[in-house]
C-alpha positions as CSV (number, residue, x, y, z in Angstrom):
1,M,66.3,221.4,173.8
2,D,66.1,224.8,175.4
3,E,62.5,225.9,174.9
4,N,63.3,229.5,175.5
5,F,65.8,229.7,172.7
6,T,64.3,231.0,169.5
7,S,65.6,231.7,166.0
8,R,67.0,235.1,165.5
9,N,66.7,237.5,162.5
10,L,70.0,237.1,160.8
11,S,69.3,238.9,157.5
12,S,72.3,240.4,155.8
13,V,73.0,243.9,154.8
14,S,72.9,242.8,151.1
15,E,69.3,241.5,151.4
16,I,70.5,237.9,151.1
17,S,69.2,236.1,154.2
18,V,71.4,233.7,156.1
19,Y,68.7,231.1,155.7
20,Q,68.8,231.4,151.9
21,L,72.6,231.1,151.9
22,V,72.7,228.1,154.1
23,N,69.8,226.5,152.4
24,A,71.7,226.8,149.0
25,L,74.3,224.3,150.2
26,S,74.1,220.7,149.1
27,D,75.1,219.6,152.6
28,A,73.1,219.7,155.8
29,A,74.2,222.8,157.6
30,F,73.7,224.7,160.9
31,I,74.8,228.2,162.0
32,C,75.6,228.0,165.7
33,D,76.6,230.5,168.3
34,H,79.9,230.0,170.2
35,T,78.3,227.5,172.6
36,G,77.0,225.3,169.8
37,R,73.4,226.4,169.9
38,I,71.7,226.3,166.5
39,V,70.2,229.6,165.3
40,V,69.8,228.6,161.6
41,C,69.5,225.3,159.8
42,S,69.1,224.3,156.2
43,D,66.3,222.2,154.7
44,Q,68.8,219.4,154.0
45,V,69.0,218.8,157.7
46,I,65.5,217.2,157.8
47,P,66.3,214.2,155.5
48,F,69.9,214.0,156.6
49,F,69.1,213.3,160.3
50,D,65.7,211.8,159.5
51,M,63.9,214.6,161.4
52,A,60.1,215.4,161.1
53,D,60.5,219.1,160.9
54,K,62.7,222.1,162.0
55,S,60.6,223.0,165.1
56,R,62.8,220.9,167.4
57,I,66.1,221.9,165.8
58,I,66.4,225.6,166.4
59,G,67.7,226.2,169.9
60,S,69.1,222.7,170.3
61,S,72.8,222.0,170.4
62,F,74.7,220.6,167.4
63,Q,76.0,217.9,169.8
64,S,72.5,216.4,169.9
65,Y,73.2,215.1,166.4
66,I,76.5,213.4,167.2
67,A,76.8,209.8,168.4
68,Y,77.5,209.6,172.1
69,E,81.1,208.3,171.8
70,Y,82.1,211.4,169.7
71,I,80.2,214.3,171.3
72,D,83.2,215.6,173.2
73,E,85.5,215.3,170.2
74,A,83.2,217.3,168.0
75,Y,82.8,220.0,170.7
76,F,86.6,220.1,170.9
77,L,86.8,221.1,167.3
78,L,84.1,223.7,167.7
79,L,86.1,225.3,170.6
80,N,89.2,225.4,168.4
81,V,87.3,227.3,165.7
82,V,85.8,229.7,168.3
83,N,89.2,230.4,169.9
84,E,91.4,230.5,166.8
85,S,90.7,233.5,164.5
86,G,90.1,232.5,160.9
87,S,90.6,228.8,161.5
88,K,88.6,226.0,159.9
89,K,88.4,222.4,161.3
90,S,86.9,219.2,160.1
91,G,86.8,215.5,161.0
92,K,84.9,212.3,160.5
93,F,82.4,211.3,163.2
94,L,79.5,209.0,163.8
95,V,76.3,211.0,163.7
96,R,72.7,210.1,164.5
97,K,70.0,209.1,162.0
98,G,66.7,209.2,163.7
99,L,66.3,207.8,167.1
100,N,68.6,204.8,167.0
101,D,70.7,204.6,163.9
102,T,74.2,206.1,163.2
103,F,76.4,206.6,160.2
104,S,79.7,208.2,159.3
105,A,79.9,211.8,158.3
106,T,82.5,214.5,157.7
107,I,81.7,217.6,159.8
108,T,83.3,221.0,159.0
109,F,83.4,223.9,161.4
110,A,84.0,227.4,159.9
111,P,83.9,230.7,161.7
112,I,81.7,233.5,160.4
113,V,83.2,236.9,161.0
114,L,80.7,239.5,162.2
115,E,80.6,243.2,162.0
116,N,80.4,243.1,165.8
117,K,83.7,241.3,166.6
118,S,82.5,240.5,170.2
119,D,80.3,237.7,168.9
120,K,81.2,234.8,166.7
121,Y,79.0,232.3,164.8
122,I,80.1,229.0,163.5
123,L,79.0,227.4,160.2
124,V,78.7,223.6,160.8
125,T,78.2,221.4,157.7
126,F,77.6,217.7,157.6
127,R,78.4,215.5,154.6
128,E,78.0,211.7,154.6
129,A,81.4,210.1,154.4
130,P,82.2,207.1,152.0
131,V,83.9,205.2,154.8
132,T,82.5,204.0,158.1
133,D,85.5,204.4,160.4
134,P,85.7,207.8,162.1
135,E,89.2,209.3,161.8
136,I,89.1,211.5,164.9
137,G,91.1,210.0,167.7
138,L,89.7,210.0,171.2
139,L,90.6,213.1,173.2
140,H,90.7,213.8,176.9
141,K,87.0,214.1,177.6
142,K,87.7,215.5,181.0
143,D,89.5,218.5,179.6
144,V,86.8,219.2,177.0
145,R,84.0,219.1,179.6
146,L,85.9,221.2,182.0
147,S,86.2,223.9,179.3
148,R,82.5,223.9,178.8
149,L,81.8,224.1,182.5
150,C,84.2,227.0,182.9
151,E,82.5,228.8,180.1
152,I,79.1,228.6,181.8
153,L,80.3,229.4,185.3
154,S,82.5,232.3,184.3
155,D,79.7,234.1,182.4
156,N,78.7,236.8,184.9
157,T,75.9,237.9,182.7
158,T,74.0,234.6,183.0
159,Q,71.3,234.5,185.7
160,P,71.4,231.5,188.1
161,G,68.2,230.0,186.8
162,D,69.5,230.3,183.2
163,R,72.7,228.6,184.3
164,T,70.8,225.7,185.7
165,K,69.0,225.2,182.4
166,K,72.3,225.3,180.6
167,L,73.8,222.7,183.0
168,V,70.9,220.4,182.6
169,S,71.1,220.7,178.8
170,Q,74.8,220.1,179.0
171,I,74.2,216.8,180.8
172,G,71.7,215.6,178.2
173,E,73.8,216.7,175.2
174,T,77.1,215.4,176.5
175,L,75.8,212.0,177.6
176,G,73.7,211.5,174.5
177,A,70.4,211.2,176.5
178,I,66.9,211.5,175.0
179,T,65.7,213.6,178.0
180,C,67.3,215.2,181.1
181,T,65.3,216.8,183.9
182,Y,66.0,218.5,187.2
183,S,62.9,218.1,189.5
184,R,62.6,219.8,192.9
185,F,61.1,217.9,195.9
186,E,58.7,220.3,197.8
187,N,55.8,219.5,200.1
188,G,56.2,215.8,199.5
189,E,55.9,216.2,195.7
190,L,58.3,216.3,192.7
191,S,57.9,219.1,190.2
192,P,60.0,219.6,187.1
193,L,62.1,222.8,187.3
194,S,64.5,222.6,184.4
195,S,64.1,220.2,181.5
196,W,65.9,219.4,178.3
197,E,65.1,216.9,175.5
198,S,66.8,215.8,172.4
199,P,65.4,217.0,169.1
200,F,65.1,213.2,168.2
201,N,62.7,212.7,171.1
202,I,59.3,211.4,170.1
203,G,56.9,210.7,172.9
204,I,59.1,210.4,176.1
205,T,58.1,213.1,178.6
206,A,60.8,215.0,180.3
207,Q,59.9,213.9,183.9
208,L,59.5,210.2,182.9
209,F,60.7,207.9,185.8
210,S,61.6,210.9,188.1
211,K,59.3,209.7,190.8
212,Q,60.3,206.0,190.5
213,L,64.0,206.9,190.6
214,F,63.5,209.3,193.5
215,D,61.6,206.6,195.5
216,Y,64.2,204.0,194.6
217,L,67.2,206.1,195.7
218,T,65.7,207.4,198.9
219,D,64.5,203.9,199.9
220,H,68.0,202.5,199.3
221,K,69.7,205.5,200.8
222,E,71.7,206.0,197.6
223,N,72.6,209.2,195.8
224,L,73.1,207.9,192.3
225,A,72.0,204.9,190.2
226,L,72.0,203.7,186.6
227,I,69.0,201.4,186.0
228,R,69.3,198.9,183.1
229,K,67.8,195.5,182.4
230,P,66.6,193.4,184.2
231,L,65.7,195.9,186.9
232,L,64.7,198.4,184.2
233,T,61.8,196.1,183.2
234,E,60.1,196.7,186.5
235,F,60.6,200.5,186.2
236,L,58.9,200.5,182.8
237,K,55.9,198.6,184.1
238,S,55.5,201.0,187.0
239,E,55.3,204.1,184.7
240,P,51.8,204.5,183.3
241,S,52.8,207.1,180.8
242,Y,55.5,205.0,179.2
243,K,54.9,203.5,175.7
244,D,56.4,200.2,174.8
245,D,57.7,201.5,171.4
246,S,59.7,204.4,173.0
247,G,62.7,202.2,173.2
248,V,64.1,203.2,176.6
249,K,67.3,201.2,177.4
250,A,68.7,202.9,180.5
251,I,67.8,205.6,183.1
252,L,70.1,207.6,185.3
253,G,69.2,209.3,188.6
254,L,71.2,211.6,190.9
255,I,69.8,213.0,194.2
256,I,70.4,216.8,194.7
257,R,71.0,217.9,198.3
258,K,71.1,221.4,199.7
259,N,72.4,221.8,203.2
260,N,72.4,218.0,203.6
261,V,68.7,217.9,202.9
262,V,67.2,216.2,199.8
263,D,66.2,219.0,197.4
264,G,65.4,217.1,194.2
265,I,66.6,214.7,191.6
266,L,68.4,214.9,188.2
267,T,67.2,212.2,185.8
268,A,68.4,211.2,182.3
269,V,66.8,208.7,179.9
270,F,68.7,206.8,177.2
271,T,67.5,204.9,174.1
272,F,70.8,203.0,173.8
273,N,72.7,200.7,176.2
274,Y,74.4,203.5,178.0
275,A,77.4,202.6,180.2
276,F,78.1,205.0,183.1
277,S,81.9,205.6,182.9
278,D,84.0,207.1,185.7
279,I,84.5,210.3,183.6
280,D,80.7,210.6,183.1
281,R,80.2,210.0,186.9
282,S,82.6,212.8,187.8
283,F,81.0,215.1,185.2
284,V,77.5,214.6,186.5
285,Q,78.5,215.0,190.1
286,T,80.4,218.2,189.4
287,I,77.3,219.7,187.7
288,S,75.1,218.6,190.6
289,L,77.3,220.5,193.0
290,V,76.8,223.7,190.9
291,I,73.0,223.2,190.8
292,E,72.8,222.8,194.5
293,N,73.7,226.5,194.8
294,E,71.6,227.9,192.0
295,D,68.5,230.0,192.2
296,Q,65.9,230.4,189.4
297,S,65.4,233.5,187.2
298,E,64.1,234.3,183.7
299,I,66.1,233.9,180.6
300,N,67.2,237.0,178.6
301,M,68.6,236.3,175.2
302,A,70.5,239.0,173.4
303,P,69.8,239.8,169.8
304,S,72.5,238.9,167.2
305,P,74.2,241.3,164.9
306,E,73.8,241.3,161.1
307,L,76.1,239.3,158.9
308,S,77.8,240.3,155.7
309,F,77.0,238.3,152.5
310,R,80.6,238.2,151.3
311,E,81.8,237.2,154.8
312,I,79.4,234.3,155.0
313,I,80.0,232.8,151.6
314,D,83.7,233.0,151.9
315,R,83.5,230.7,154.9
316,F,82.0,227.9,152.8
317,A,84.5,225.4,151.6
318,D,82.4,224.5,148.5
319,P,82.1,226.9,145.6
320,V,79.2,229.4,146.0
321,Y,78.2,232.0,143.4
322,M,75.3,234.2,142.5
323,L,73.7,234.2,139.1
324,S,71.4,236.8,137.5
325,P,68.2,235.7,135.8
326,K,70.2,235.6,132.5
327,G,72.8,233.4,134.0
328,I,75.5,236.0,134.5
329,L,77.9,235.4,137.5
330,M,77.4,238.3,139.8
331,E,79.4,237.2,142.9
332,V,81.6,234.2,143.8
333,N,83.3,233.1,147.0
334,K,86.8,232.0,147.7
335,G,85.7,228.4,147.4
336,A,84.7,229.0,143.8
337,V,88.1,230.7,143.1
338,K,90.0,227.7,144.5
339,Y,87.7,225.1,142.9
340,Y,87.6,226.5,139.4
341,G,91.1,227.9,139.4
342,Y,90.1,231.4,138.1
343,E,90.5,234.6,140.0
344,R,87.3,236.3,141.1
345,E,87.7,239.1,138.5
346,E,87.9,236.5,135.8
347,L,84.6,234.9,136.9
348,I,82.4,238.0,137.5
349,G,80.4,238.8,134.4
350,Q,80.9,235.4,132.8
351,T,78.3,232.6,132.3
352,P,78.6,229.0,133.6
353,V,79.6,228.0,130.0
354,L,83.1,229.1,130.9
355,L,83.2,226.3,133.4
356,S,81.7,223.6,131.3
357,A,83.7,220.8,129.8
358,E,83.5,221.1,126.0
359,G,81.1,218.5,124.4
360,E,80.3,216.9,127.7
361,N,77.3,219.0,128.9
362,D,74.0,220.4,127.5
363,N,74.7,224.1,128.1
364,E,71.1,225.0,127.4
365,L,70.2,223.0,130.5
366,I,71.7,225.8,132.6
367,Q,69.1,228.3,131.4
368,Q,66.3,225.8,131.8
369,M,67.4,225.2,135.4
370,L,67.6,228.9,136.1
371,E,64.1,229.5,134.8
372,K,62.7,226.7,137.0
373,T,64.6,228.0,140.0
374,L,63.2,231.5,139.6
375,T,59.7,230.1,139.7
376,G,60.5,228.8,143.2
377,E,61.5,225.3,142.3
378,P,65.1,224.4,143.5
379,Q,67.2,222.4,141.1
380,K,70.0,219.9,141.5
381,F,71.9,218.3,138.7
382,E,75.3,216.8,137.8
383,W,77.8,218.8,135.6
384,L,81.2,218.1,134.2
385,V,83.2,221.1,135.2
386,K,86.4,222.2,133.4
387,R,88.9,224.0,135.6
388,K,91.2,226.7,134.3
389,N,94.1,224.2,134.1
390,G,91.9,221.9,131.9
391,E,91.1,219.3,134.6
392,I,87.6,218.0,134.4
393,L,85.7,217.3,137.6
394,P,82.2,215.7,138.1
395,T,80.3,218.2,140.1
396,E,76.9,218.3,141.7
397,I,75.3,221.8,141.2
398,S,72.4,223.1,143.3
399,F,70.3,226.2,142.4
400,N,68.1,228.1,144.9
401,K,66.1,231.2,144.4
402,S,67.1,234.4,146.3
403,S,67.0,238.2,145.9
404,Y,69.6,240.9,145.7
405,S,68.8,244.7,145.7
406,G,65.2,243.9,144.9
407,Q,66.1,241.7,141.9
408,D,65.5,237.9,141.8
409,T,68.7,236.0,141.7
410,V,69.9,232.4,142.0
411,I,72.4,231.2,144.6
412,A,74.4,228.2,143.1
413,T,76.6,225.9,145.0
414,G,79.0,223.2,143.6
415,R,80.2,220.0,145.2
416,D,83.0,217.8,144.0
417,I,81.5,214.3,143.6
418,T,84.7,212.6,142.2
419,E,85.1,210.5,145.4
420,S,81.5,209.4,145.5
421,K,81.6,208.6,141.8
422,N,84.7,206.5,142.4
423,V,82.9,204.8,145.3
424,V,79.9,204.0,143.1
425,N,82.1,202.8,140.2
426,E,84.0,200.6,142.7
427,L,80.7,199.2,144.0
428,L,79.6,198.5,140.5
429,R,82.9,196.7,139.7
430,H,82.5,194.6,142.9
431,N,79.0,193.8,142.0
432,N,80.0,192.7,138.5
433,E,82.8,190.6,140.0
434,L,80.3,189.1,142.4
435,K,78.0,188.2,139.5
436,E,80.9,186.6,137.6
437,S,81.9,184.7,140.8
438,N,78.3,183.4,141.2
439,K,78.3,182.3,137.6
440,S,81.6,180.5,138.2
441,K,80.2,178.8,141.3
442,D,77.1,177.7,139.3
443,K,79.4,176.3,136.7
444,F,81.5,174.6,139.3
445,F,78.5,172.8,140.7
446,S,77.3,171.9,137.2
447,I,80.7,170.3,136.5
448,F,80.6,168.6,139.8
449,A,77.2,167.2,139.2
450,H,77.6,166.2,135.6
451,D,81.2,165.3,135.1
452,L,81.6,163.4,138.4
453,K,78.4,161.5,137.7
454,N,79.7,159.9,134.4
455,P,82.8,158.1,135.8
456,F,80.8,156.9,138.7
457,Q,78.2,155.4,136.4
458,G,81.1,153.5,134.6
459,L,82.5,152.4,137.9
460,L,79.2,151.1,139.2
461,G,78.5,149.4,135.9
462,F,81.7,147.4,135.8
463,I,81.5,146.6,139.5
464,D,77.9,145.2,139.0
465,L,79.1,143.1,136.1
466,L,82.0,141.7,138.2
467,Y,79.7,141.0,141.1
468,E,77.0,139.3,139.1
469,D,79.1,137.4,136.5
470,L,82.3,136.8,138.3
471,D,81.9,132.9,138.3
472,E,81.3,133.0,134.5
473,L,84.1,135.4,133.5
474,S,87.5,134.3,132.4
475,S,90.6,135.7,134.1
476,E,91.2,137.9,131.0
477,Q,87.7,139.3,131.1
478,V,88.1,140.0,134.9
479,K,91.4,141.8,134.2
480,E,89.8,143.8,131.4
481,Y,86.9,144.9,133.7
482,L,89.3,145.7,136.5
483,S,91.4,147.8,134.1
484,N,88.3,149.8,133.2
485,V,87.5,150.2,136.9
486,R,91.1,151.3,137.5
487,N,91.0,153.9,134.7
488,A,87.6,155.2,135.8
489,S,88.8,155.5,139.4
490,Y,91.9,157.4,138.3
491,H,89.8,159.7,136.2
492,T,87.4,160.3,139.0
493,Y,90.3,161.1,141.4
494,A,91.8,163.5,138.9
495,L,88.5,165.3,138.5
496,L,88.0,165.6,142.2
497,E,91.6,166.8,142.7
498,N,91.1,169.5,140.0
499,L,87.7,170.6,141.4
500,L,89.1,170.9,144.9
501,E,92.2,172.7,143.7
502,W,90.1,175.2,141.8
503,S,87.9,175.7,144.9
504,R,91.0,176.4,147.1
505,I,92.2,179.0,144.6
506,Q,88.8,180.8,144.5
507,S,88.5,180.9,148.2
508,G,92.1,182.1,148.7
509,K,93.0,179.1,150.8
510,M,95.8,177.9,148.4
511,P,99.1,179.1,149.8
512,F,101.1,181.4,147.6
513,T,104.9,181.1,148.4
514,P,107.1,182.4,145.6
515,S,110.7,181.4,145.5
516,V,113.7,181.4,143.1
517,F,114.4,178.2,141.2
518,D,115.8,176.8,137.9
519,I,113.0,176.4,135.5
520,R,114.7,173.7,133.3
521,D,115.1,171.5,136.4
522,E,111.4,171.8,137.1
523,I,110.5,170.9,133.5
524,S,112.9,167.9,133.6
525,S,111.2,166.7,136.8
526,V,107.8,166.9,135.1
527,I,109.0,165.0,132.0
528,S,110.4,162.2,134.2
529,V,106.9,161.8,135.8
530,L,105.1,161.7,132.4
531,E,107.7,159.8,130.5
532,N,105.8,156.5,130.9
533,N,102.5,158.1,129.5
534,A,104.4,159.4,126.5
535,T,106.3,156.1,125.9
536,Q,102.9,154.2,125.7
537,K,101.9,156.4,122.8
538,D,105.4,156.5,121.3
539,I,105.7,160.3,121.8
540,K,109.0,162.1,122.5
541,L,109.2,164.7,125.2
542,I,111.9,167.3,124.5
543,N,113.2,169.9,126.9
544,E,114.9,172.7,124.9
545,V,115.0,175.2,127.8
546,E,118.5,176.3,128.7
547,S,119.9,175.4,132.1
548,R,120.5,178.0,134.9
549,I,117.5,180.2,133.9
550,M,116.2,181.3,137.3
551,V,112.6,182.3,137.7
552,E,110.7,183.8,140.7
553,A,107.3,182.2,141.3
554,D,105.4,179.7,143.4
555,R,107.2,176.5,142.5
556,N,104.3,174.1,143.1
557,M,101.9,176.2,141.0
558,I,104.3,176.5,138.0
559,R,105.0,172.7,138.2
560,S,101.3,172.1,138.2
561,V,100.9,174.4,135.1
562,I,103.7,172.6,133.2
563,Q,102.4,169.2,134.1
564,N,98.8,170.0,133.0
565,I,99.9,171.4,129.7
566,V,102.4,168.6,128.9
567,T,99.7,166.0,129.9
568,N,97.3,167.7,127.5
569,S,99.9,167.7,124.7
570,I,100.5,163.9,125.2
571,K,96.8,163.2,125.3
572,F,96.0,165.0,122.0
573,S,99.2,163.9,120.1
574,N,99.1,161.0,117.6
575,S,101.5,158.1,117.9
576,K,105.1,158.9,117.0
577,G,104.5,162.6,117.8
578,R,106.7,165.2,119.6
579,V,106.1,167.5,122.5
580,V,108.7,170.3,122.7
581,I,109.1,172.7,125.6
582,R,111.0,175.9,124.8
583,G,112.0,179.1,126.6
584,R,112.6,182.6,125.2
585,V,114.6,185.2,127.1
586,P,113.9,188.0,127.7
587,Q,110.4,189.2,127.1
588,T,108.5,192.1,128.6
589,Y,104.7,191.9,129.0
590,L,102.0,194.0,130.5
591,K,101.2,193.1,134.1
592,V,98.0,191.2,134.8
593,K,95.4,192.8,136.9
594,G,96.4,193.0,140.6
595,S,100.2,192.4,139.9
596,T,102.5,194.6,142.0
597,E,105.6,193.9,140.0
598,A,107.5,196.8,138.5
599,G,106.8,197.4,134.8
600,D,110.4,197.0,133.7
601,R,110.8,193.4,135.1
602,Q,111.7,190.8,132.5
603,W,109.6,187.7,131.8
604,L,110.5,184.2,130.5
605,E,108.1,182.9,127.8
606,I,107.6,179.1,128.2
607,S,106.0,177.3,125.2
608,V,104.8,173.7,125.0
609,S,104.2,172.6,121.3
610,D,102.8,169.4,119.9
611,N,101.9,168.1,116.4
612,G,98.6,166.6,117.4
613,I,95.0,167.1,116.4
614,G,94.9,170.8,117.2
615,I,92.0,173.0,118.5
616,P,89.2,174.7,116.5
617,E,89.7,178.4,116.2
618,E,86.4,179.3,117.8
619,I,87.3,177.2,120.9
620,L,90.7,179.0,121.6
621,P,89.2,182.1,123.4
622,K,87.2,179.8,125.7
623,L,89.9,177.4,126.8
624,F,90.8,179.1,130.1
625,K,87.3,180.1,131.2
626,L,85.2,178.1,133.5
627,N,82.0,179.1,131.6
628,G,83.7,178.0,128.3
629,Q,84.9,174.7,129.7
630,Y,86.1,172.5,126.8
631,S,86.6,168.8,127.3
632,H,87.5,166.4,124.5
633,A,88.7,162.8,124.5
634,G,92.4,162.2,123.6
635,T,93.7,160.4,120.5
636,A,93.7,157.2,122.5
637,N,90.2,158.0,124.0
638,E,91.8,159.4,127.2
639,P,89.1,161.2,129.2
640,G,89.5,164.8,130.2
641,T,88.0,166.9,133.0
642,G,88.0,170.2,131.2
643,L,89.3,172.0,134.3
644,G,93.0,171.6,133.8
645,L,93.5,174.7,131.7
646,V,91.2,176.8,133.9
647,L,93.5,175.9,136.8
648,C,96.5,176.8,134.7
649,H,95.0,180.2,134.0
650,E,94.4,180.8,137.7
651,M,97.9,179.8,138.7
652,V,99.7,181.7,136.0
653,E,97.8,184.9,136.8
654,K,98.4,184.3,140.5
655,N,102.1,184.6,139.7
656,G,101.6,187.7,137.7
657,G,101.9,186.2,134.2
658,R,99.7,185.5,131.2
659,I,98.8,182.3,129.4
660,W,97.3,181.7,125.9
661,A,97.2,179.1,123.1
662,E,97.9,179.1,119.3
663,S,96.7,176.2,117.2
664,I,96.1,174.9,113.6
665,P,93.5,172.1,113.5
666,G,95.1,168.9,112.2
667,Q,98.7,170.3,112.7
668,G,99.1,170.8,116.4
669,T,98.8,173.3,119.3
670,T,101.2,175.5,121.3
671,F,100.5,176.7,124.8
672,I,102.5,179.7,126.0
673,F,102.7,181.2,129.5
674,T,105.0,183.8,131.1
675,V,106.9,183.6,134.4
676,L,108.9,186.3,136.0
677,L,112.7,186.1,135.7
678,S,114.7,186.4,138.9
679,S,116.2,189.9,139.2
């Protein structure tokens, strides 16, 4: 940071200080000169960048707060705003949080028009972005850096010593270093001549490692070196002033020569694993050539002109307005006009109640907030704003005390938080889904431990009997035991198959391959497989679905759904019963969650009806939920896993349909599901 750069008095002609205006914003904000040097910063900057105080911020460059990879891109936008009259630019970048962390933020650059048109200041605001991927593409860094160098070198009013300081600062800011120093070698000693340090620096002295790097380069007859581990470890040990917790990851050294004689060394220290690219090498070497021809002189900073209150607030994208102690709107900016949809003349003289959504806010809260603010206590709260067109927007309002023509006033800013609210709601939804998923997994393991244990106990019991009493058992008894072993084995296999199939669906590993097929043919195929089961109980399976009805779905899943439902109907039907499969065409249903099908597509309703024992009414809503797993022995004591209908529900929804059941205890049950008709 340039130690000779101090904050300037930028009070406005309307007695509203620039600091008050900037500090009224919800976002972290700087006002920079045309080179990116910070002359004013808001209080929000401190927590936003995890800084200790403002003492190291004023006079530093806004680039110091950008992650190394995006420094040039951010400066490119600043240049555009400086050179294009009235333009405003914004983009998403990685910015620094403390010494080592980064996060994504939207940065907006807006010009501030001055009464003296020869100077231009830039309002730079930072807002944390809800996404982590920066959207600004990589630019030609060489061109951006050349522009900065040309600006410094073409300034004839800058003294040579001042220019050297700017060049040293530019190296540190552009490379993302923590310190950068130019030390001159005189009378066998190194003495720091120009130094820069990042506002994030805590405890690393500017000339750290200068002597070690100088000795290393001259001993090896090299002009430039980047020292990283493992060699860096020895450098760290050799520096008595270095503290282990400073986190140095790399150091860069470049010998400066004048008239082919070693004059000094440029050093830069990094707290991240810096990689010295060819572009960086060219950049540093170019600056070193300039420094070789510079002399030292004192710095002379010119004062800045005054700023107009209206000119400043009109550059803020967010709504900004001034309130009297009684809550009357005294002034508004263009951002407020755009945000609320009213003309400036319609807002002046009104109260914030005009902008409040009816019945959604406590309007008395505004006056309470005003009174607290006027005592010197800034306020921030959420408010549902109603625009002129009736649209309601969740808005974060900030109040800060100010003065106007000798009268206490309040500067208010608004910030649309619709997007952040949506992000929070989405996170809550994902959190609830995760909780439900964890409950399902808990239930899954409960079923696995309990239901799988029972058939194995039966298997082991019959096997033990056969093993111990085989010589004493008749062939009929052996056959009976083996029959029980066979049934228990099939049941165990069916349970395992259902559990694994459910697991594949939950993990997304079950392939989903929709195709067009004849649904009657698929039902007939299932009936032929289950015919033997039905015949053993003297139950008729009847397919009343018309032929040539083409549906569009995953064939294997729909087949599994039909087979599960028909198997259940056989299991819970009495002897001499009937299971009838029907289809109704067409039917239109609401899409299930996640479906991408058009709302006007037609659906086939498949029903499977039996005249069996039925299902109690209180059980019906729980049939398709894992947490409400319902298992009941069939009319011939056939065992059930309780997972079949859960699988049916998952598969039907995977195909965009719905499934439900209707039943009268003692009279029978009908299962219905929908499948998309082929268009």
